[in-house]
VOGU-3710 file (C-alpha; in Angstrom, 3 decimals, decimal comma):
1> mfillismri> -17,505/2,623/-8,626  -20,998/1,178/-8,792  -23,284/1,252/-5,766  -26,849/-0,020/-5,739  -29,942/1,286/-3,910  -29,084/4,943/-4,539  -30,977/7,612/-2,595  -28,723/9,522/-0,184  -26,599/12,376/-1,532  -23,322/13,741/-0,187
11> avinkedcia> -21,367/16,779/-1,397  -17,644/16,983/-0,642  -15,304/19,856/-1,461  -11,536/19,535/-1,200  -10,866/22,980/0,288  -7,095/22,579/-0,111  -7,476/22,305/-3,889  -10,118/25,024/-4,189  -8,566/28,055/-5,934  -11,293/30,571/-5,005
21> pencthickk> -11,343/33,490/-4,580  -7,897/34,326/-6,030  -8,150/32,263/-9,206  -11,866/31,471/-9,413  -14,907/33,763/-9,163  -17,071/31,066/-7,543  -18,133/29,524/-10,844  -19,861/26,686/-8,972  -22,328/29,124/-7,399  -23,001/30,894/-10,680
31> vcpvnragke> -23,817/27,725/-12,656  -25,891/25,954/-9,982  -29,508/25,684/-11,285  -30,906/25,729/-7,737  -29,095/29,021/-7,022  -30,313/30,434/-10,334  -33,870/29,510/-9,301  -33,512/31,741/-6,216  -32,472/29,238/-3,505  -29,036/29,101/-1,855
41> ciqigdeekp> -27,795/25,596/-2,585  -24,227/26,914/-2,856  -23,169/29,673/-0,458  -19,808/31,284/0,206  -18,412/30,555/3,646  -15,173/31,057/5,584  -12,083/32,084/3,603  -14,350/32,707/0,611  -14,755/28,972/-0,019  -18,068/27,499/-1,244
51> iiseelcvgc> -20,465/25,472/0,915  -22,954/23,088/-0,733  -26,277/22,210/0,886  -26,790/18,470/0,554  -30,510/18,935/1,242  -31,010/21,406/-1,623  -28,571/19,816/-4,099  -30,382/18,056/-6,970  -27,289/16,123/-8,098  -27,165/17,650/-11,579
61> gicvkkcpak> -23,342/17,569/-11,575  -22,946/20,925/-13,361  -20,754/22,399/-10,605  -18,572/19,267/-10,670  -17,953/19,635/-14,417  -17,460/23,405/-14,397  -15,151/23,623/-11,340  -11,706/24,612/-12,725  -9,902/22,994/-9,767  -11,912/19,734/-9,996
71> cinilnlpee> -12,340/19,828/-6,220  -16,109/19,121/-5,982  -17,635/15,658/-5,598  -21,394/15,018/-5,618  -22,225/11,366/-4,966  -25,319/9,242/-4,349  -25,049/6,510/-1,710  -27,402/3,820/-0,366  -30,093/5,233/1,907  -29,205/2,705/4,609
81> lrsqalhryt> -25,886/4,494/5,174  -27,678/7,639/6,363  -28,038/6,250/9,873  -24,523/4,770/9,846  -22,458/7,968/9,517  -19,861/7,888/12,288  -17,802/11,009/11,710  -17,355/14,060/9,545  -14,666/16,647/10,273  -16,305/19,597/8,494
91> engfklfrni> -19,349/20,470/6,417  -18,702/19,150/2,883  -15,731/17,229/4,276  -14,750/13,551/4,203  -17,398/11,289/5,736  -16,794/7,955/7,476  -19,534/5,341/7,754  -19,240/2,663/10,465  -15,889/1,738/11,983  -13,351/-1,009/12,422
101> ipkfgsavgv> -14,354/-3,282/15,301  -11,354/-4,284/17,444  -11,818/-7,679/19,007  -9,930/-8,686/22,120  -8,251/-12,035/21,730  -8,027/-11,754/17,923  -6,072/-10,190/15,069  -8,290/-7,974/12,930  -7,149/-7,027/9,435  -8,165/-3,907/7,496
111> lgpngigktt> -8,026/-3,874/3,699  -8,790/-0,924/1,472  -7,357/1,883/-0,675  -5,323/4,773/0,683  -7,338/7,919/1,446  -10,423/5,932/2,414  -10,525/6,795/6,133  -8,319/4,235/7,875  -6,460/6,957/9,796  -9,766/8,583/10,780
121> aisilagihy> -11,048/5,241/12,031  -7,907/4,644/14,094  -7,968/8,152/15,580  -11,553/7,571/16,780  -10,660/4,200/18,268  -7,709/5,827/20,023  -9,900/8,539/21,501  -7,993/11,262/19,610  -11,169/12,293/17,799  -14,619/12,080/19,351
131> pnlgdpgkkp> -17,131/10,718/16,811  -19,812/13,283/15,918  -22,115/10,813/14,113  -21,745/12,752/10,865  -22,741/16,147/12,266  -19,636/18,418/12,238  -19,122/20,629/15,262  -21,370/18,623/17,582  -20,433/16,267/20,398  -23,119/13,626/20,963
141> pekdilnffk> -23,434/12,226/24,499  -21,599/8,973/25,221  -24,896/7,057/25,366  -25,587/7,985/21,721  -22,188/6,640/20,673  -22,829/3,394/22,555  -26,278/3,090/20,957  -24,671/3,588/17,547  -22,622/0,432/18,139  -25,275/-1,413/20,141
151> gteaqkyfeq> -25,032/-5,186/19,907  -21,502/-5,263/18,466  -18,009/-5,787/19,886  -17,495/-2,060/19,270  -20,028/-1,233/21,977  -17,888/-3,027/24,561  -14,800/-1,350/23,155  -16,187/2,198/23,487  -17,510/1,442/26,963  -13,911/0,689/27,973
161> lfknkiklay> -12,605/3,688/26,014  -14,933/6,070/27,861  -13,791/4,539/31,167  -10,133/5,160/30,165  -9,406/1,442/30,064  -8,086/1,517/26,506  -4,434/2,283/25,886  -3,439/2,290/22,238  -0,072/1,844/20,547  0,242/2,757/16,874
171> kpqyvdsipk> 2,961/1,948/14,349  2,764/4,639/11,660  2,573/3,915/7,958  5,449/6,147/6,875  8,405/4,953/8,945  10,848/6,965/6,823  9,511/10,106/8,528  10,912/8,924/11,889  14,503/10,165/11,216  13,052/13,613/10,457
181> efdgtvrell> 11,525/13,757/13,934  14,248/12,002/15,966  18,009/12,293/15,493  19,299/10,055/18,305  20,329/6,400/18,332  18,030/3,401/17,981  18,573/2,600/21,654  17,634/6,132/22,744  14,424/5,999/20,721  13,382/2,617/22,099
191> ekvdekkele> 14,249/3,545/25,687  11,835/6,483/25,441  8,907/4,166/24,712  9,950/1,045/26,656  7,097/0,989/29,164  7,384/-2,786/29,629  11,166/-2,739/30,187  11,684/-5,437/27,550  13,929/-3,599/25,089  16,680/-6,232/24,969
201> kwakefeidk> 14,220/-9,096/24,478  12,378/-7,549/21,532  15,494/-6,061/19,963  16,878/-9,600/19,747  13,588/-11,035/18,432  13,490/-8,487/15,590  17,245/-8,791/14,976  18,000/-5,136/15,630  20,190/-5,779/18,702  23,333/-5,151/16,634
211> ildrkinqis> 22,198/-1,703/15,487  21,001/-0,293/18,820  23,848/2,214/18,998  23,507/3,443/15,418  21,913/6,781/14,609  18,333/6,501/13,392  19,251/8,276/10,156  21,980/5,692/9,428  19,823/2,548/9,266  18,072/1,008/6,255
221> ggelqrvait> 14,362/1,070/5,509  13,952/-2,541/6,615  15,796/-1,883/9,872  13,721/1,251/10,452  10,516/-0,724/9,970  11,592/-3,328/12,541  12,552/-0,562/14,978  9,081/0,981/14,566  7,350/-2,368/15,174  9,530/-2,968/18,237
231> atilkdanvl> 8,710/0,507/19,584  4,983/-0,241/19,262  5,269/-3,569/21,087  7,301/-2,005/23,917  4,396/0,235/24,894  2,173/-1,090/27,663  -0,964/-1,068/25,499  -3,976/-3,351/25,214  -4,969/-2,229/21,698  -2,218/-2,225/19,080
241> ffdepssyld> -2,422/-0,950/15,501  0,210/-1,802/12,906  -0,117/0,336/9,787  1,618/-1,467/6,889  4,171/-3,408/8,979  5,576/-5,234/5,938  6,922/-2,242/3,967  10,678/-2,545/3,272  10,817/-5,990/4,913  11,794/-9,021/2,855
251> ikqrlkaakl> 9,452/-12,015/2,852  11,386/-13,817/5,596  11,300/-10,742/7,838  7,616/-10,177/7,028  6,664/-13,645/8,147  8,778/-13,449/11,290  7,221/-10,081/12,162  3,749/-11,528/11,513  4,449/-14,487/13,808  5,780/-12,257/16,602
261> ihelidedks> 2,850/-9,848/16,305  0,374/-12,721/16,322  1,963/-14,173/19,456  1,030/-10,956/21,312  -2,647/-11,871/21,184  -4,322/-12,806/24,441  -7,828/-12,339/25,805  -6,926/-8,877/27,129  -5,321/-7,598/23,899  -6,589/-6,520/20,520
271> iniiehdliv> -4,240/-6,605/17,521  -5,236/-4,670/14,391  -3,352/-4,658/11,097  -3,679/-2,353/8,104  -1,797/-4,052/5,288  -1,664/-4,107/1,477  0,432/-7,276/1,201  -2,438/-9,742/0,929  -0,256/-12,745/1,708  0,886/-11,239/5,025
281> ldylseilhi> -2,617/-9,975/5,838  -4,095/-13,416/5,145  -1,399/-15,119/7,234  -1,766/-12,779/10,202  -5,491/-12,007/10,415  -8,415/-14,055/11,622  -11,078/-11,384/11,017  -11,111/-8,790/8,258  -12,872/-5,521/7,387  -12,939/-4,210/3,819
291> mygkrgvygv> -13,007/-0,429/3,450  -14,447/1,000/0,250  -15,618/4,363/-1,036  -13,876/7,209/-2,865  -10,479/8,577/-1,882  -10,771/11,792/0,085  -14,577/11,824/-0,213  -16,099/9,034/1,865  -15,279/5,642/3,304  -17,425/2,715/4,397
301> vshpmsareg> -16,257/-0,056/6,716  -17,709/-3,429/5,790  -19,124/-5,849/8,287  -16,466/-8,218/9,695  -15,791/-11,531/7,957  -13,147/-14,247/8,010  -9,779/-13,296/6,518  -10,061/-15,734/3,587  -13,629/-14,676/2,787  -12,698/-11,000/3,096
311> intylsgylk> -9,701/-11,146/0,749  -11,597/-13,191/-1,844  -14,496/-10,740/-1,604  -12,098/-7,848/-2,106  -10,641/-9,471/-5,221  -14,149/-10,097/-6,571  -15,060/-6,408/-6,146  -18,524/-7,253/-4,804  -19,869/-7,281/-1,232  -22,732/-9,736/-1,446
321> denvrfrdhf> -24,250/-9,117/1,997  -24,381/-5,347/1,374  -25,232/-5,603/-2,355  -22,386/-3,233/-3,197  -20,045/-3,446/-6,195  -16,956/-1,355/-5,484  -14,903/-2,480/-8,518  -16,065/-3,246/-12,053  -13,766/-6,238/-12,567  -12,652/-9,422/-10,830
331> vefevkaptk> -8,935/-9,822/-10,068  -7,735/-13,222/-11,286  -4,442/-15,028/-10,791  -2,886/-17,559/-13,127  -1,334/-20,924/-12,284  1,805/-20,570/-14,397  3,427/-23,670/-15,806  7,175/-23,621/-16,578  7,761/-21,242/-19,490  8,275/-22,953/-22,847
341> tqtreiltew> 11,473/-22,107/-24,691  10,746/-19,222/-27,043  12,891/-17,555/-29,650  12,984/-13,912/-28,702  15,341/-11,042/-29,238  18,036/-10,972/-26,548  18,115/-7,438/-25,148  21,218/-8,027/-23,050  23,278/-10,763/-21,451  26,082/-10,844/-18,951
351> sdmkkkmgdf> 28,950/-13,086/-17,998  29,689/-14,155/-14,424  30,280/-10,930/-12,485  31,598/-10,101/-9,039  31,312/-6,975/-6,921  32,814/-6,353/-3,494  31,530/-3,462/-1,403  33,177/-3,274/2,019  32,556/-6,605/3,760  29,876/-7,615/1,250
361> elnilsgkiq> 30,611/-9,684/-1,872  28,113/-10,367/-4,653  28,532/-13,188/-7,188  26,290/-12,738/-10,219  25,989/-15,853/-12,364  25,701/-15,398/-16,131  22,268/-14,709/-17,541  20,258/-12,971/-20,223  17,131/-10,906/-20,679  14,887/-11,279/-23,703
371> akeiigvlge> 12,384/-8,860/-25,190  8,871/-8,793/-23,734  9,944/-10,545/-20,514  9,034/-9,484/-17,004  11,478/-10,863/-14,471  10,643/-10,804/-10,780  13,516/-10,609/-8,297  13,223/-12,108/-4,804  15,660/-12,461/-1,946  16,382/-11,431/1,611
381> ngtgkttfak> 17,465/-7,857/2,256  21,224/-7,486/2,159  21,870/-10,170/-0,473  22,673/-7,791/-3,340  19,426/-7,134/-5,243  19,856/-3,352/-5,312  23,591/-3,713/-6,079  22,681/-5,852/-9,105  20,144/-3,228/-10,190  22,762/-0,478/-9,992
391> ilageikpds> 25,253/-2,547/-12,003  22,636/-3,080/-14,720  21,716/0,601/-14,621  25,380/1,575/-15,001  25,504/3,416/-11,668  28,318/1,166/-10,402  30,769/-1,140/-12,229  31,463/-4,806/-11,419  34,968/-5,768/-10,243  35,035/-8,599/-12,796
401> gsinkkivis> 32,853/-9,729/-15,679  30,729/-7,487/-17,853  27,415/-6,799/-19,493  27,898/-7,880/-23,083  25,411/-5,627/-24,798  24,863/-1,978/-24,034  21,248/-1,113/-23,478  19,163/1,813/-22,301  17,774/1,280/-18,802  15,117/3,352/-17,069
411> ykpqyidaks> 15,606/2,888/-13,332  13,230/3,541/-10,435  15,329/3,309/-7,249  14,174/1,942/-3,907  14,506/5,255/-2,106  13,034/8,260/-3,884  14,370/11,804/-3,547  11,457/13,962/-2,437  13,325/17,240/-1,930  12,583/18,818/-5,319
421> dktvsellss> 10,348/21,889/-5,375  9,402/21,227/-9,002  5,779/20,424/-9,777  4,883/16,974/-11,066  4,110/18,527/-14,462  7,530/20,152/-14,612  9,232/16,868/-13,746  7,357/14,723/-16,271  7,543/17,305/-19,068  11,334/17,397/-18,616
431> itkkfgtday> 11,447/13,620/-19,179  9,227/13,185/-22,222  8,023/15,317/-25,115  4,770/13,333/-25,058  3,689/15,028/-21,826  0,467/16,960/-22,359  -0,717/14,814/-25,269  -3,887/12,739/-25,162  -1,811/9,623/-25,847  0,355/10,260/-22,768
441> kieiikplqi> -2,702/10,850/-20,603  -4,200/7,538/-21,733  -0,926/5,608/-21,433  0,500/6,990/-18,154  -1,562/9,642/-16,343  -4,957/7,921/-16,084  -3,844/4,326/-15,357  -1,556/5,492/-12,535  -4,238/7,922/-11,265  -1,902/10,912/-11,008
451> dyllnkkins> -3,897/13,579/-12,883  -4,827/15,352/-9,639  -1,138/15,532/-8,653  0,166/17,344/-11,737  0,187/20,829/-10,189  1,562/19,711/-6,827  5,212/20,043/-5,839  7,294/16,901/-5,470  8,275/17,810/-1,904  4,608/17,997/-0,860
461> lsggelqria> 3,642/14,469/-1,942  2,863/11,564/0,362  4,788/8,297/0,149  2,209/6,603/-2,080  1,883/9,650/-4,339  5,642/9,954/-4,661  5,924/6,266/-5,533  3,418/6,563/-8,371  5,167/9,650/-9,755  8,504/7,801/-9,670
471> iaaclskead> 6,924/4,879/-11,550  5,399/7,305/-14,076  8,799/8,959/-14,565  10,447/5,581/-15,112  7,841/4,474/-17,657  7,905/7,851/-19,435  11,385/7,194/-20,767  12,108/5,170/-23,897  14,202/2,229/-22,723  15,129/-1,376/-23,434
481> iylfdepsay> 14,678/-2,432/-19,822  12,525/-0,869/-17,113  14,088/-1,585/-13,752  11,945/-1,168/-10,627  13,261/-1,458/-7,072  10,329/-2,106/-4,686  7,601/-0,345/-6,712  4,788/-1,511/-4,404  6,029/0,338/-1,290  3,258/2,583/0,106
491> ldieqrlnva> 0,824/1,604/-2,664  -2,533/0,080/-1,805  -3,638/-3,156/-3,469  -5,630/-1,368/-6,210  -2,627/0,792/-7,085  -0,319/-2,232/-7,101  -2,559/-4,057/-9,544  -2,805/-0,935/-11,750  0,999/-0,655/-11,786  1,351/-4,353/-12,650
501> kkireivknr> -1,085/-4,013/-15,565  0,681/-0,912/-16,876  4,142/-2,539/-16,728  2,794/-5,583/-18,609  1,224/-3,359/-21,277  4,302/-1,205/-21,851  6,673/-4,172/-22,029  4,456/-5,751/-24,676  3,853/-2,600/-26,735  7,437/-1,316/-26,695
511> nssaiviehd> 9,170/-4,679/-27,264  11,127/-3,993/-24,077  11,560/-5,907/-20,817  11,139/-5,241/-17,098  12,977/-6,328/-13,973  10,993/-5,926/-10,761  12,711/-6,238/-7,368  9,915/-6,834/-4,889  9,007/-8,499/-1,573  5,260/-8,719/-2,220
521> ilfldylsek> 4,957/-12,261/-3,584  1,351/-11,758/-4,659  2,406/-8,704/-6,713  5,229/-10,670/-8,355  3,023/-13,705/-8,931  0,450/-11,516/-10,691  3,085/-9,727/-12,810  6,099/-11,907/-13,532  6,932/-14,480/-16,200  10,397/-15,426/-14,923
531> mmvfkgepsl> 12,258/-15,155/-11,635  15,701/-14,304/-10,292  16,533/-15,457/-6,787  19,216/-13,967/-4,531  20,663/-16,327/-1,930  23,403/-15,868/0,616  24,172/-14,375/3,997  22,708/-10,899/4,427  25,304/-8,087/4,460  28,151/-10,567/3,839
541> kgetigpvdm> 27,591/-12,421/0,582  25,034/-12,912/-2,152  24,633/-15,139/-5,201  22,112/-15,103/-8,034  20,046/-17,904/-9,562  18,324/-17,294/-12,877  16,499/-15,888/-14,657  14,500/-19,139/-14,529  10,795/-19,975/-14,924  8,458/-18,856/-12,125
551> ktgmntflke> 7,858/-22,283/-10,605  11,560/-23,142/-10,412  12,458/-19,735/-9,018  9,720/-19,610/-6,406  10,351/-23,203/-5,339  14,063/-22,383/-4,886  13,339/-19,267/-2,851  10,621/-20,729/-0,635  12,737/-23,778/0,118  15,521/-21,425/1,198
561> vnitmrrdgq> 13,227/-19,695/3,731  11,385/-22,970/4,624  7,920/-21,747/3,608  5,310/-23,571/1,532  2,504/-21,927/-0,405  -0,690/-23,217/-1,968  -3,258/-21,698/-4,303  -6,647/-20,574/-3,060  -9,228/-22,837/-4,696  -11,523/-19,920/-5,544
571> tkrprinken> -9,232/-17,100/-6,723  -5,974/-19,011/-7,412  -4,102/-16,429/-5,308  -1,028/-17,717/-3,443  -1,488/-18,402/0,284  1,037/-19,391/2,937  0,553/-22,722/4,668  0,695/-22,681/8,434  3,973/-24,128/9,634  3,767/-27,893/10,328
581> svkdkeqkek> 0,209/-28,065/8,985  -0,826/-31,159/7,007  -0,479/-29,222/3,738  2,903/-27,812/4,755  4,307/-31,260/5,576  2,805/-32,824/2,461  4,337/-30,241/0,103  7,742/-30,408/1,766  7,795/-34,191/1,378  7,106/-33,736/-2,361
591> neyyytl> 9,631/-30,873/-2,614  6,799/-28,697/-3,939  6,988/-25,424/-2,072  4,853/-23,532/-4,590  1,945/-23,821/-7,027  0,030/-26,626/-5,331  -3,731/-25,971/-5,268
//
């Protein structure tokens, strides 16, 4: 990360990773040149953990390099941020600068990496944490908080918060944790939160009315997500936060959810969305904040801007009005013409296949996969994408037809088993003999940013961490085809782009291929060369089209869900046209649902 106008220093220690005093004799204190000169820049505090004085620290970085646990961060930030510190939990802890500004009568989007302070920001807006203006342990008077936000929409917001006129509803990021906390039926869960007495109405809107009497632990990820969104809407709140509402939803469900959420907006309500699917975020938001910084160390909330400007700024990696570069490269998208016929090695091909599972029947039309191809797979939930993946992976057999050439497949499933008490190192070393080599670190560990996770147990990882480990495990195997089922779930946009780059690189270098089942169209557009489309009636029947070129595949899919998309003139990223807009009508008349600039 590159930040200009450097002059303010912060020191952050991850106390959870610090191994002193059991496995470290406070090396940081011993090597500090300020301490050796007779001053106490680094002292030993509670639980024998070090404390670094930011005033005395000279920023030499010796303690950072010598720390065996790699838990110390010393960073220089722009001087102007000194007066903009909103909250810090502890001395040498994570520091948040500025905050999201909810705006009544609008949908505000929030875009930034995981671990950058979004949860801290929400907890302050909800009144769960009182902002200490960067001074841990102190509680500034309300007038100081209002002065901090003077002249902004946030000032009005906190005035209402302090008068108890704010009631917040929050949809959590990790919806798969809900069954661990509640073991009743969907109806019982929703009745507990139905403050507006509108359960039946919203259950029908989100198409969960037929699963109301099922146990929470018996519904799919997509159904669980829609239940969580419904639960949030049923609360009688005037400020609503939706943390990654698109996870596990197919594109049709994502757009319907976005429409329904957007329809909640009125002059007395504030809708706020944290989302890593840029297409959904762009479609839903009118105003956007970028959050940047360093994971677990500090986070800065940008000034508000329009959604289009904000997303394009994020892709550029440079905040012009703040003179801050938070990424060293620009993210570019390609306008892909239909793929020219190429003579490549055929890795595998299959005849027409059928598979019946209960009431569901899948018809797979014949197809083939060539070397060095990346095939994106799109379709509504319940149309057989995961069933197809399991047939290819050899986990289940088709009722008729066959795969004509046996191949080695490395498969990352949609739902990842997180129960193992093995460490990440133990897991990866059991998969590949390359683990521990410099080549493996360069190829897998660093690009996926999992080096700090190696000594952690699988069952202690967050959703995003677990996803990256599962992707690393998949790519660590030698295979003909790498098969990924929803690899972007719980990953932020930076991580998604890193994963896409790594899949591209490995497919090219190993003369293999990849199949990526995904609902994030922007992710697939950035990654894929060809497309498979699954059509049909969810939970009853499915049928495949392809693999075909990207334009044909996307046009087929978008026509099926009656959505048109254009390219942003600046970044070439795909954007959804508003329904019945001039552009939407024009593209439908031409039968061009995709790729138009």
